[in-house]
Each structure stands twice: as C-alpha cells, then as structure tokens.
RODO-2510 file (C-alpha; in nm, 4 decimals, decimal comma):
residues 517
     n   res          X          Y          Z
     1     m    -0,0124     0,0011     0,0133
     2     n     0,2696     0,2193     0,0792
     3     i     0,4575     0,1358    -0,2607
     4     l     0,1215     0,2383    -0,4548
     5     f     0,0736     0,5508    -0,2472
     6     r     0,4310     0,6695    -0,3377
     7     i     0,3616     0,5731    -0,7149
     8     v     0,0114     0,7691    -0,7129
     9     e     0,2010     1,0737    -0,4958
    10     a     0,4869     1,0681    -0,7629
    11     c     0,2326     1,1035    -1,0684
    12     l     0,0015     1,3631    -0,9102
    13     l     0,3175     1,5909    -0,7936
    14     v     0,4350     1,5500    -1,1868
    15     l     0,0951     1,6478    -1,2622
    16     a     0,0797     1,9457    -1,0404
    17     a     0,4155     2,0353    -1,1959
    18     g     0,2689     2,0164    -1,5665
    19     l    -0,0469     2,2290    -1,4661
    20     t     0,2129     2,4983    -1,2875
    21     g     0,4164     2,5174    -1,5815
    22     w     0,1428     2,5721    -1,8454
    23     n     0,2048     2,9230    -1,8611
    24     l     0,5771     2,8559    -1,8916
    25     f     0,4889     2,6248    -2,2018
    26     h     0,3219     2,9147    -2,3385
    27     i     0,5854     3,1498    -2,3254
    28     f     0,8357     2,8856    -2,4596
    29     q     0,6280     2,8939    -2,7714
    30     l     0,6181     3,2416    -2,8048
    31     e     0,9723     3,2501    -2,7902
    32     s     0,9895     2,9982    -3,0777
    33     y     1,1190     2,7416    -2,8517
    34     q     1,4449     2,9304    -2,7849
    35     l     1,6076     2,9057    -2,4495
    36     p     1,7562     3,2278    -2,4331
    37     g     1,4362     3,4376    -2,5012
    38     y     1,2612     3,2073    -2,2701
    39     r     1,5004     3,2717    -1,9992
    40     r     1,4725     3,6724    -2,0838
    41     s     1,0909     3,6292    -2,0583
    42     l     1,1496     3,4730    -1,6864
    43     f     1,2779     3,7849    -1,5537
    44     r     1,0285     4,0097    -1,7678
    45     n     0,7521     3,8408    -1,5735
    46     p     0,8756     3,6713    -1,2344
    47     i     0,5494     3,7033    -1,0632
    48     d     0,3766     3,4549    -1,3118
    49     l     0,6669     3,2584    -1,4305
    50     i     0,8536     3,2087    -1,0951
    51     v     0,6803     3,3312    -0,8013
    52     k     0,3672     3,1122    -0,8569
    53     p     0,5574     2,7711    -0,9243
    54     l     0,7574     2,8477    -0,6102
    55     a     0,4110     2,9419    -0,4383
    56     v     0,2302     2,5936    -0,5568
    57     s     0,5716     2,4210    -0,3892
    58     a     0,5564     2,6221    -0,0652
    59     v     0,1907     2,5327    -0,0213
    60     g     0,2761     2,1750    -0,0251
    61     l     0,5933     2,1749     0,1790
    62     l     0,4346     2,3940     0,4713
    63     s     0,1492     2,1448     0,4889
    64     v     0,4212     1,8547     0,5232
    65     l     0,6119     2,0199     0,7662
    66     f     0,3125     2,1193     0,9724
    67     g     0,2461     1,7299     0,9891
    68     l    -0,1004     1,7320     0,7663
    69     p    -0,2030     1,3831     0,6473
    70     r    -0,0178     1,2912     0,3362
    71     i    -0,2831     1,2673     0,1219
    72     l    -0,4396     1,6236     0,2550
    73     c    -0,0665     1,7461     0,1544
    74     l    -0,1175     1,6079    -0,1965
    75     l    -0,4491     1,7481    -0,2609
    76     l    -0,3434     2,1159    -0,1374
    77     t    -0,0413     2,0794    -0,3766
    78     v    -0,2646     1,9672    -0,6707
    79     l    -0,5331     2,2127    -0,6065
    80     s    -0,3024     2,5062    -0,6037
    81     a    -0,1434     2,3929    -0,9264
    82     l    -0,4988     2,3787    -1,0805
    83     a    -0,5616     2,7133    -0,9454
    84     v    -0,2584     2,8763    -1,1125
    85     f    -0,3453     2,6509    -1,4192
    86     l    -0,7040     2,8057    -1,4459
    87     l    -0,5787     3,1485    -1,3743
    88     a    -0,3435     3,1204    -1,6808
    89     r    -0,6206     3,0040    -1,9064
    90     r    -0,8788     3,2603    -1,7947
    91     k    -0,6450     3,5212    -1,8697
    92     k    -0,6921     3,6833    -2,2195
    93     q    -0,3956     3,5973    -2,4556
    94     k    -0,3377     3,7657    -2,7997
    95     k    -0,1695     3,4351    -2,9520
    96     p    -0,3020     3,1414    -2,7527
    97     f    -0,0983     2,8218    -2,6858
    98     v    -0,1250     2,5700    -2,9492
    99     v    -0,0577     2,2139    -2,8886
   100     t     0,1179     2,1140    -3,2165
   101     e     0,2645     1,7924    -3,2769
   102     r     0,5972     1,9447    -3,1501
   103     v     0,4231     2,0418    -2,8409
   104     k     0,3080     1,6944    -2,7781
   105     r     0,6671     1,5469    -2,8210
   106     f     0,8071     1,8241    -2,5924
   107     l     0,5191     1,7202    -2,3145
   108     v     0,6204     1,3548    -2,3246
   109     v     0,9909     1,4237    -2,2719
   110     h     0,9073     1,7141    -2,0245
   111     a     0,6564     1,4420    -1,8345
   112     g     0,9620     1,1808    -1,8238
   113     i     1,2150     1,4060    -1,6920
   114     s     0,9773     1,5428    -1,4282
   115     l     0,8717     1,1938    -1,3326
   116     m     1,2558     1,0681    -1,2945
   117     l     1,3065     1,3703    -1,0789
   118     e     1,0172     1,3394    -0,8530
   119     l     1,1199     0,9808    -0,7724
   120     l     1,4786     1,0810    -0,6887
   121     l     1,3372     1,3705    -0,4632
   122     l     1,1141     1,1135    -0,2964
   123     a     1,3585     0,8669    -0,2501
   124     l     1,6329     1,1129    -0,0940
   125     y     1,3623     1,2758     0,1482
   126     a     1,0162     1,2553     0,1163
   127     p     0,8808     1,6115     0,1871
   128     a     1,1423     1,7208    -0,1047
   129     g     0,8971     1,5640    -0,3621
   130     y     0,6522     1,8738    -0,3022
   131     a     0,9490     2,1079    -0,4202
   132     l     0,8643     1,9763    -0,8158
   133     p     0,6401     2,2530    -0,8816
   134     g     0,8737     2,5353    -0,8015
   135     l     1,1418     2,3689    -0,9860
   136     e     0,9400     2,3905    -1,3204
   137     p     1,1346     2,6878    -1,4675
   138     v     1,4291     2,4694    -1,4629
   139     i     1,2560     2,1399    -1,5476
   140     l     1,1105     2,3291    -1,8788
   141     c     1,5073     2,3818    -1,9748
   142     l     1,5932     2,0448    -1,9010
   143     a     1,3208     1,8971    -2,1329
   144     a     1,3942     2,1445    -2,3791
   145     l     1,7710     2,0506    -2,4113
   146     a     1,6889     1,6567    -2,3809
   147     a     1,4262     1,7204    -2,6876
   148     q     1,6872     1,9066    -2,9161
   149     p     1,8207     1,6234    -3,0812
   150     i     1,4861     1,4714    -3,1581
   151     e     1,3521     1,8104    -3,2990
   152     k     1,6992     1,8397    -3,5205
   153     y     1,6296     1,5443    -3,6853
   154     i     1,2885     1,5548    -3,7566
   155     a     1,3623     1,9277    -3,9020
   156     n     1,6214     1,8081    -4,1190
   157     e     1,3932     1,5405    -4,2728
   158     f     1,1494     1,7836    -4,3661
   159     v     1,4211     2,0316    -4,4982
   160     e     1,5703     1,7630    -4,7189
   161     d     1,2194     1,6763    -4,8209
   162     a     1,1614     2,0352    -4,9230
   163     r     1,5124     2,0537    -5,0895
   164     r     1,4199     1,7683    -5,3269
   165     r     1,0803     1,9365    -5,4001
   166     l     1,2336     2,2648    -5,5262
   167     d     1,5132     2,0661    -5,7500
   168     r     1,2528     1,9374    -5,9553
   169     m     1,1479     2,2575    -6,0587
   170     p     1,4630     2,3902    -6,2222
   171     s     1,2787     2,6753    -6,4115
   172     l     1,1193     2,8091    -6,1006
   173     i     1,2042     3,1829    -6,0349
   174     r     1,3002     3,1981    -5,6573
   175     i     1,3208     3,5288    -5,4743
   176     g     1,4558     3,5891    -5,1218
   177     i     1,3189     3,8899    -4,9242
   178     t     1,4901     4,0205    -4,5714
   179     g     1,5490     4,2894    -4,3815
   180     s     1,4900     4,4411    -4,0263
   181     y     1,1411     4,5492    -4,1036
   182     g     0,9368     4,5782    -4,4209
   183     k     0,9693     4,2241    -4,5519
   184     t     0,6084     4,1108    -4,4858
   185     s     0,4775     4,3814    -4,6440
   186     t     0,7152     4,4060    -4,9250
   187     k     0,6780     4,0381    -4,9820
   188     f     0,2831     4,0697    -5,0376
   189     l     0,3125     4,3676    -5,2251
   190     l     0,5781     4,1874    -5,4922
   191     r     0,2883     3,9236    -5,5045
   192     e     0,0225     4,1150    -5,6093
   193     i     0,2325     4,2895    -5,8855
   194     l     0,3917     3,9732    -6,0329
   195     s     0,0565     3,8087    -6,0212
   196     t    -0,0806     4,0200    -6,2989
   197     r     0,1457     3,7881    -6,5145
   198     y     0,2783     3,5139    -6,3239
   199     r     0,1634     3,2367    -6,1257
   200     v     0,3191     3,3160    -5,7920
   201     l     0,3610     3,1497    -5,4521
   202     a     0,4506     3,3777    -5,1730
   203     t     0,5352     3,2207    -4,7985
   204     p     0,1969     3,3356    -4,6054
   205     g     0,1933     3,5320    -4,2923
   206     s     0,5265     3,5842    -4,1298
   207     f     0,6706     3,2628    -4,2431
   208     n     1,0095     3,3385    -4,2460
   209     t     1,2069     3,0385    -4,0614
   210     t     1,3827     2,7587    -4,2154
   211     m     1,1037     2,5480    -4,1067
   212     g     0,8259     2,7662    -4,1952
   213     v     0,9619     2,8043    -4,5549
   214     t     1,0040     2,4337    -4,5395
   215     r     0,6439     2,3676    -4,4528
   216     v     0,5050     2,5974    -4,7269
   217     i     0,7165     2,4144    -4,9874
   218     r     0,6171     2,0674    -4,8708
   219     e     0,2538     2,1587    -4,8238
   220     q     0,1634     2,4402    -5,1091
   221     l     0,4432     2,4520    -5,3801
   222     m     0,2833     2,3029    -5,7168
   223     p     0,4304     2,2076    -6,0586
   224     t     0,2384     2,5297    -6,2187
   225     h     0,3946     2,7800    -5,9906
   226     q     0,6509     2,9785    -6,1706
   227     i     0,7812     3,2065    -5,9200
   228     f     0,8251     3,1356    -5,5550
   229     i     0,8909     3,4325    -5,2940
   230     a     1,0483     3,3428    -4,9710
   231     e     1,0563     3,5945    -4,6628
   232     m     1,3752     3,5373    -4,4834
   233     g     1,3763     3,6297    -4,1151
   234     a     1,6891     3,5970    -3,8980
   235     r     1,7587     3,6260    -3,5044
   236     h     2,1297     3,5178    -3,5108
   237     v     2,4000     3,5243    -3,7629
   238     g     2,3701     3,2388    -4,0141
   239     d     1,9923     3,2312    -4,0164
   240     i     1,9463     3,3744    -4,3674
   241     q     2,2447     3,1674    -4,4703
   242     e     2,0669     2,8613    -4,3698
   243     l     1,7196     3,0047    -4,5606
   244     c     1,9271     3,0757    -4,8884
   245     d     2,0869     2,6898    -4,8684
   246     l     1,7353     2,5756    -4,8707
   247     v     1,5682     2,8142    -5,1352
   248     h     1,8858     2,9047    -5,3558
   249     p     1,7253     3,2609    -5,4587
   250     q     1,8271     3,4205    -5,7800
   251     i     1,6725     3,7642    -5,6924
   252     g     1,7543     3,8914    -5,3573
   253     i     1,5854     4,1842    -5,1959
   254     i     1,6797     4,3675    -4,8571
   255     t     1,4110     4,6240    -4,7383
   256     s     1,6330     4,7656    -4,4439
   257     v     1,8853     4,7411    -4,1871
   258     g     1,8315     4,8758    -3,8333
   259     p     1,8254     4,8158    -3,4765
   260     q     1,5972     4,4962    -3,4584
   261     h     1,6428     4,2009    -3,2654
   262     l     1,9348     4,3550    -3,0938
   263     d     1,8508     4,1317    -2,7793
   264     t     1,9726     3,8155    -3,0176
   265     f     2,2157     4,0061    -3,2451
   266     g     2,3995     4,2708    -3,0327
   267     t     2,4824     4,4960    -3,2750
   268     v     2,3589     4,6532    -3,5852
   269     d     2,6750     4,5393    -3,7669
   270     r     2,5903     4,1833    -3,6930
   271     v     2,2535     4,2534    -3,8443
   272     r     2,3998     4,3920    -4,1295
   273     q     2,6372     4,0876    -4,1823
   274     t     2,3465     3,8710    -4,1448
   275     k     2,1050     4,0144    -4,3989
   276     y     2,4058     4,0330    -4,6605
   277     e     2,4009     3,6612    -4,6430
   278     l     2,1080     3,6771    -4,8820
   279     i     2,3383     3,8945    -5,1226
   280     e     2,6470     3,6503    -5,0634
   281     s     2,4175     3,3684    -5,1886
   282     l     2,3036     3,4888    -5,5184
   283     p     2,4526     3,3302    -5,8327
   284     e     2,6714     3,5176    -6,0511
   285     g     2,3925     3,6104    -6,2719
   286     g     2,1626     3,7265    -6,0043
   287     t     1,9756     4,0277    -5,9431
   288     a     1,9942     4,2329    -5,5755
   289     v     1,7662     4,4909    -5,5150
   290     f     1,8076     4,7519    -5,2042
   291     a     1,6453     5,0024    -5,0156
   292     n     1,7650     5,3436    -5,0936
   293     d     1,8319     5,4633    -4,7185
   294     g     2,1352     5,6711    -4,7681
   295     a     2,3047     5,4478    -4,4610
   296     i     2,3544     5,0712    -4,4419
   297     c     2,1549     4,9436    -4,7316
   298     s     2,3261     5,1828    -4,9693
   299     q     2,6701     5,0964    -4,8406
   300     m     2,5559     4,7092    -4,9118
   301     y     2,4636     4,8141    -5,2608
   302     d     2,8051     4,9866    -5,2937
   303     m     2,9882     4,6710    -5,1877
   304     c     2,7699     4,4275    -5,3950
   305     p     2,9669     4,2572    -5,6624
   306     l     2,6779     4,1622    -5,9010
   307     v     2,6144     4,3560    -6,2453
   308     d     2,2622     4,3474    -6,2011
   309     k     2,2145     4,5398    -5,8627
   310     y     1,9371     4,8225    -5,8105
   311     k     1,8547     5,0719    -5,5731
   312     a     1,4749     5,1189    -5,5005
   313     d     1,4430     5,4404    -5,7147
   314     s     1,7030     5,3615    -5,9688
   315     l     1,5112     5,1805    -6,2515
   316     f     1,1811     5,3521    -6,1065
   317     r     1,0576     5,6494    -5,9263
   318     a     0,7679     5,7714    -5,7541
   319     e     0,6658     6,1671    -5,8015
   320     n     0,3716     6,3933    -5,6990
   321     i     0,2695     6,1554    -5,4164
   322     q    -0,0719     6,2532    -5,2214
   323     c    -0,1628     6,0543    -4,9008
   324     g    -0,5231     6,0732    -4,7663
   325     p    -0,7854     5,8927    -4,6289
   326     w    -0,8315     5,7140    -4,9494
   327     g    -0,5003     5,5921    -4,9658
   328     t    -0,1750     5,7134    -5,1718
   329     r    -0,1545     5,8233    -5,5589
   330     f     0,1611     5,9124    -5,7372
   331     t     0,3080     5,9017    -6,0715
   332     l     0,5319     5,6089    -6,1792
   333     i     0,8451     5,6745    -6,3921
   334     r     1,0768     5,4590    -6,5562
   335     s     1,3823     5,6201    -6,5545
   336     d     1,5647     5,4463    -6,8701
   337     s     1,2664     5,5039    -7,0847
   338     g     1,0879     5,7886    -6,9502
   339     e     0,7573     5,5978    -6,9527
   340     t     0,5097     5,7428    -6,7129
   341     i     0,1684     5,5867    -6,5443
   342     d    -0,0703     5,7208    -6,2985
   343     c    -0,0963     5,5107    -6,0036
   344     e    -0,3343     5,4566    -5,6937
   345     t    -0,3166     5,2254    -5,4082
   346     k    -0,4649     5,1725    -5,0544
   347     l    -0,1305     5,1740    -4,8921
   348     l    -0,0616     5,4949    -4,6816
   349     g     0,2592     5,6919    -4,6625
   350     e     0,5721     5,7302    -4,8372
   351     y     0,7377     5,4380    -4,6571
   352     a     0,4736     5,1952    -4,8094
   353     i     0,5956     5,3774    -5,1556
   354     s     0,9641     5,2982    -5,0903
   355     n     0,8697     4,9190    -5,0456
   356     l     0,6594     4,9344    -5,3555
   357     l     0,9398     5,0616    -5,5386
   358     l     1,1262     4,7466    -5,4230
   359     c     0,8651     4,5482    -5,5865
   360     v     0,8361     4,7293    -5,8957
   361     t     1,1894     4,7293    -5,9675
   362     v     1,1572     4,3161    -5,9788
   363     a     0,8684     4,3265    -6,1626
   364     g     1,0645     4,5419    -6,4333
   365     v     1,3578     4,3003    -6,4252
   366     l     1,1165     4,0251    -6,4999
   367     g     0,9642     4,2171    -6,7994
   368     l     0,6346     4,3391    -6,6546
   369     t     0,4868     4,6317    -6,8504
   370     m     0,4030     4,9703    -6,6986
   371     e     0,0335     4,8718    -6,7297
   372     e     0,0794     4,5311    -6,5876
   373     i     0,2578     4,7217    -6,2873
   374     a    -0,0019     4,9660    -6,2508
   375     r    -0,2868     4,6976    -6,2285
   376     g    -0,0815     4,5087    -5,9766
   377     i    -0,0407     4,8383    -5,7650
   378     r    -0,4271     4,9010    -5,7583
   379     l    -0,4527     4,5494    -5,6317
   380     c    -0,2053     4,6021    -5,3424
   381     k    -0,3745     4,6131    -5,0055
   382     p    -0,2029     4,6852    -4,6473
   383     v    -0,1057     4,3709    -4,4931
   384     e    -0,3109     4,2885    -4,1715
   385     h    -0,2192     4,5283    -3,8619
   386     r     0,0462     4,7005    -4,1073
   387     l    -0,0636     5,0664    -4,1367
   388     q    -0,4011     4,9459    -4,2408
   389     l    -0,6583     5,2114    -4,2610
   390     l    -1,0185     5,0773    -4,0979
   391     q    -1,3282     5,2958    -4,0753
   392     a    -1,4584     5,2204    -3,7235
   393     g    -1,7926     5,4013    -3,8114
   394     g    -1,9118     5,7243    -3,6499
   395     g    -1,6691     5,9175    -3,8649
   396     i    -1,3799     5,7780    -3,6742
   397     s    -1,0730     5,6512    -3,8748
   398     v    -0,7963     5,3972    -3,7087
   399     i    -0,4610     5,3149    -3,8349
   400     d    -0,3802     4,9766    -3,7434
   401     d     0,0037     4,9251    -3,7196
   402     a     0,0024     4,7086    -3,4362
   403     f     0,2595     4,4498    -3,5736
   404     n     0,5891     4,4650    -3,4610
   405     s     0,6955     4,8156    -3,4512
   406     n     1,0329     4,9341    -3,5078
   407     p     1,1927     5,3107    -3,5045
   408     s     1,1649     5,3281    -3,8897
   409     g     0,8426     5,2270    -3,9095
   410     a     0,7026     5,3914    -3,6147
   411     r     0,8564     5,7254    -3,7502
   412     a     0,6747     5,6717    -4,0867
   413     a     0,3632     5,5702    -3,8991
   414     l     0,3733     5,8966    -3,7073
   415     h     0,4260     6,0894    -4,0377
   416     v     0,1099     5,9443    -4,1685
   417     l    -0,0991     6,0234    -3,8657
   418     r     0,0137     6,3899    -3,8712
   419     d    -0,0919     6,4281    -4,2493
   420     f    -0,4600     6,3211    -4,1510
   421     p    -0,7015     6,5890    -4,0621
   422     g    -0,9246     6,6224    -3,7262
   423     r    -0,7865     6,5149    -3,3806
   424     r    -0,5244     6,2854    -3,3603
   425     i    -0,4982     5,9969    -3,1209
   426     l    -0,1933     5,7537    -3,0804
   427     v    -0,1877     5,4355    -2,8723
   428     t     0,1042     5,2545    -2,8152
   429     p     0,2974     5,0350    -2,5863
   430     g     0,6362     5,1231    -2,7458
   431     m     0,8972     4,9026    -2,9002
   432     v     1,0966     4,6064    -2,7800
   433     e     1,3522     4,3559    -2,8895
   434     l     1,6269     4,6827    -2,9090
   435     g     1,8818     4,5454    -2,6708
   436     e     2,0740     4,8128    -2,4615
   437     q     1,9356     5,0941    -2,6994
   438     e     1,5671     5,0018    -2,6377
   439     a     1,5124     5,2553    -2,3576
   440     e     1,6772     5,5454    -2,5343
   441     l     1,5074     5,4548    -2,8950
   442     n     1,1938     5,4616    -2,6906
   443     r     1,2610     5,8043    -2,5581
   444     q     1,3367     5,9210    -2,9068
   445     f     0,9925     5,7903    -3,0287
   446     g     0,8218     6,0034    -2,7382
   447     r     1,0253     6,3236    -2,8766
   448     e     0,9015     6,2571    -3,2238
   449     i     0,5545     6,1888    -3,1157
   450     v     0,5030     6,5640    -3,0498
   451     g     0,3581     6,7523    -3,3443
   452     c     0,2129     6,4203    -3,4756
   453     a    -0,0361     6,3288    -3,1987
   454     d    -0,2701     6,5478    -3,0032
   455     i    -0,3630     6,2623    -2,7524
   456     v    -0,1130     5,9667    -2,6435
   457     f    -0,2320     5,6407    -2,4540
   458     l     0,0929     5,4705    -2,3461
   459     i     0,0242     5,1006    -2,2592
   460     g     0,1853     4,9549    -1,9850
   461     p     0,3437     5,1997    -1,7292
   462     k     0,7139     5,0164    -1,6833
   463     h     0,7877     4,9653    -2,0141
   464     s     0,6340     5,2985    -2,1486
   465     e     0,8262     5,4941    -1,9249
   466     p     1,0874     5,6108    -2,1613
   467     i     0,8236     5,7014    -2,4100
   468     a     0,6842     5,9373    -2,1510
   469     a     0,9829     6,0823    -2,0643
   470     g     1,0773     6,1943    -2,4494
   471     l     0,7201     6,3516    -2,4518
   472     r     0,7858     6,5411    -2,1361
   473     e     1,1113     6,6629    -2,2610
   474     a     0,9651     6,7759    -2,5867
   475     g     0,6963     6,9985    -2,3941
   476     f     0,3952     6,7389    -2,4760
   477     p     0,0609     6,8467    -2,2562
   478     e     0,0616     6,6741    -1,9566
   479     e    -0,3198     6,6595    -1,9544
   480     n    -0,3152     6,4692    -2,2807
   481     l    -0,0692     6,1643    -2,1676
   482     l    -0,2870     5,8643    -2,0471
   483     i    -0,0847     5,5884    -1,9189
   484     m    -0,2758     5,2632    -1,8794
   485     r    -0,2030     4,9301    -1,7581
   486     s    -0,3659     4,7355    -2,0317
   487     l    -0,5193     4,7571    -2,4095
   488     e    -0,8328     4,6716    -2,2479
   489     e    -0,8429     4,9497    -1,9875
   490     c    -0,7353     5,2015    -2,2886
   491     t    -1,0210     5,0964    -2,5035
   492     r    -1,2852     5,1429    -2,2417
   493     k    -1,1258     5,4913    -2,2058
   494     l    -1,1344     5,5552    -2,5837
   495     n    -1,4953     5,4559    -2,5996
   496     g    -1,6198     5,7444    -2,3766
   497     m    -1,4189     5,9958    -2,5312
   498     m    -1,3915     5,9528    -2,9148
   499     r    -1,5861     6,1668    -3,1827
   500     s    -1,6600     6,2296    -3,5448
   501     g    -1,3385     6,3063    -3,7111
   502     d    -1,0956     6,1507    -3,5083
   503     v    -0,8166     5,9408    -3,6338
   504     i    -0,6530     5,6839    -3,3981
   505     l    -0,3123     5,5007    -3,4672
   506     y    -0,2408     5,1626    -3,2836
   507     e     0,1551     5,1661    -3,2745
   508     n     0,2508     4,8015    -3,1932
   509     d     0,0776     4,5558    -2,9838
   510     l     0,3112     4,3492    -2,7652
   511     p     0,2946     3,9816    -2,7111
   512     d     0,2072     3,8181    -2,4393
   513     n     0,5511     3,7426    -2,2972
   514     y     0,5548     4,1389    -2,2584
   515     n     0,2379     4,1738    -2,1118
   516     e     0,2257     4,4091    -1,7959
   517     g    -0,1549     4,4202    -1,7456
***
C-alpha cells in the first residue's frame, strides 16, 4: 500500500508541476522554443513565471512540515497547481498556446524528466518531492535540451524533402526577401504585382524561418507555380544563410537594416552581416535590389559585386505623391525609358511607397509592362496590422500599425498620422527587442510624437516610461498623456471620449510575454 501510494503521489506531483508550468510552456512557444528568449521572459514576468510555481511548492512543503496527513498535503498541492493553471487559461491571450505535434513530443519528454526527478526527490527525502512544481522553470529547460536532438533530426528530414521538391522545379524563379523591417509587406506587394503575369507562391503571414519556409514548400508549392517568394527572417548570424541553402534564390531584396532583434544580435553591424548573407548567396547572374536609405542598405549596394544590382529608386521613381484617407496616389516613372503612368493604392504613406518601388524594380527586371505594374499596384492592400486604414464608424478612422513596431516604421506611421485631418490619437506600448538601445530609442520615439499626435495613450507603465520621458522633454501637454495598464483599459477610456473626425493610430501591440496588464 505504501509503495502504491508513493507511485500515486509521484504521478500527482508531476501533474501538479505540469499544470503549474502551463504558462511557462506558452512563453516557451512564443519565444520560438529558444531558451535564451525564454530565460529573458522569466525575468520580465517573475510573478507569473517564477513566484507562482514557488508558491505551489510552498503550499505543499508547509503542509508537510505542519504535519498534515500526506493525502491532504497532496490534495492541497494539486489544487494550488490547478488554480494557477486555471488563472493562466482565463487570462486573455493575444496568441493562444497551440498544442502542435512538436508540443506533444515536448510534453512527453517533459513528463519523463519530471517523473524521474520526482522519484529521486522522494527517495532522498520524501517531503522534498513537494518542491517539484517550484522547479518547473528549470525542468522546462532540461526538457528543451533533451528534446533538441529529436527535433533537429525531424527538422532535417523535412528540410531535405523540401529541397528535393525544389530541385524538381529547375525553371522556378526564386526570390528571397529580408530586412530588419518591411519584409512581410514587401513580400505581399510583390506577389500582387507579379501575379498580373505569373503564377506566384509567396510564404504566408510571417512564415520566415527555415521550418516555416520548409512547410510552405512541402504543402503549397505546385508544379504550375512560376515564381516562389520566400521571406527570410533572422535572429542570429547564419539564419539567412541557412534559408538560402534551402531556397537558392536568384533575386534578393533587402528592405532595411536597423536596430531590430538587438537582444539576440547585439549590434547593428551583426544585423547587417546577417542580411548580407542573402546577397552573398545569389548566383553570379543573380539580381540584387536594395532600399535606398542613404545608410547601411546604400553601403551594401556599393559593396555588392553583382552586375545586376539596383537601388529602389534607380530603375523606377515615384513623384507627385499624395496621401489621405483614400490611400496614396502618385506618378510612376521608368528612368531608362521615361515612360510614366498614374497609380493609386490603398497603401498609406511614403514608407509604403518605398517598399512598393522595391517590388516595381523586380517586376521591371522580370519584364512586366507599365500597365501590368499599375494594375498590380491597384490590387495592393495593406498587410493586416501594418498601416492598415480602417473605418470604425461614426466618422472615426483607425490606422492599425500594431504589428512589431520598429524605429523606422514607427516614425513613418507618425508621419502618416500627422497628415490626417481631425483630432489625432496615438495608442502605443512602445518598441521591444532593441537590446541595450531599447530605452533610448523609445525615449526618442516619445520626442518624435510631439507635433504628430494630440492625445497619447501609453500601454504598460513600466515599459512605456522612456516614451513618457521623451514626450515630457519635448513639451507634450501632461493632460493629454494617459498611461494605462492594458489595452482593454485603454479601449474603455477611448470609447467614452471618441468623436467624429478623430483618427486613432495603434502603433505596436506587444505579445503576451511582454504583457504588464
């Protein structure tokens, strides 16, 4: 009976640890199963991720030390873990935890490690077994390390299959797009324009990792496709090279290089080095297209050895740009022939037009006529949550730029807001993943807001503090600065004060692993 109880006790304590760790599993998934990002998240949100597991263990240990019947100690521990689990599940999540095949494999490994550790603790000193839920942040790391070889083997099998599928399509035109920001928008714009002549497949959403691109190739690429556009994201040096080894692009587009993901890259120079891996992977007869930023991208253009290389505005340029609630109108001019055509798009702002010129350049290289290009431009729509113009009713306009803000994109969004008539309202939590420069860049963002917005809502008192400091430094009226704990609180406040003619810019929406609410 004692042995049977010990087995049941061990299993229930493992279950308690798993329930306590559910929020940790979610954070691990949000960090793309990368331990460095997971560890940073632990210290950003210690109450939920460290203190609560320790509290569950404390309930069990204290009940044992106070001499309560062991069955009652076990029941209290499991109920405490269940309470933590239910609180985590009730919390509103922007990106819910998804139990994928990878997660299922991880949970099996996690359960095995937890059970072995629990049996060891019970054997050494029975009450110590109740410490297992408090060890959950560490157990997850051990499980991740143990699962790594399995995941690597499975990933390699999928990648090799995708590579074989591409090899069977030698005439397929392959285009790689990378950049610190703007790559997803540019990818979809390019797809719309090229689709006026070609059958085009582009990776959906933000599928920009090796495994994401692999999945698209294996599940969506058909023999009838003539062009494949692969978005290439990176968090570490070598990530773009890995993608290029899979796709082997003939055309490469670099949309931008700037202070993005500095928490993993460390310096902008390492970002530049990684983005340039795309250009280094192009064949001798390949084509490279660079944003004309007068800075790093222009320097990369100068050092590129390819004959066929272009800046965004060297083959085509846009003039007479007019922005407003309708979108943007401009005249497109082909520099080598002097041809012109009037264009209109639902895209907002000059920043969007600069991305559009990258796409138009590739279209020109691939032989599209001015009429085909203009038709494609009319079809272009803002990518969801990227300077997307919406009508909220009652004469209120909403500019949704909530996806992954960065210094350049935030500045461009502010300029769009500035040019709108009516009362201009900004809602933002600021920018993240900017490494040691994050506070200063957010402070600078605060200074740049002045003159572009009349009312500012900052989401998250702690993270948005540098923005508030920048606003005050630049003389923004204190009565028009409102600091909220969550977007939900902000929405309630907005609903009571909006009026016809208002325009509201939502600039960035932090993921759950940054939530302060």
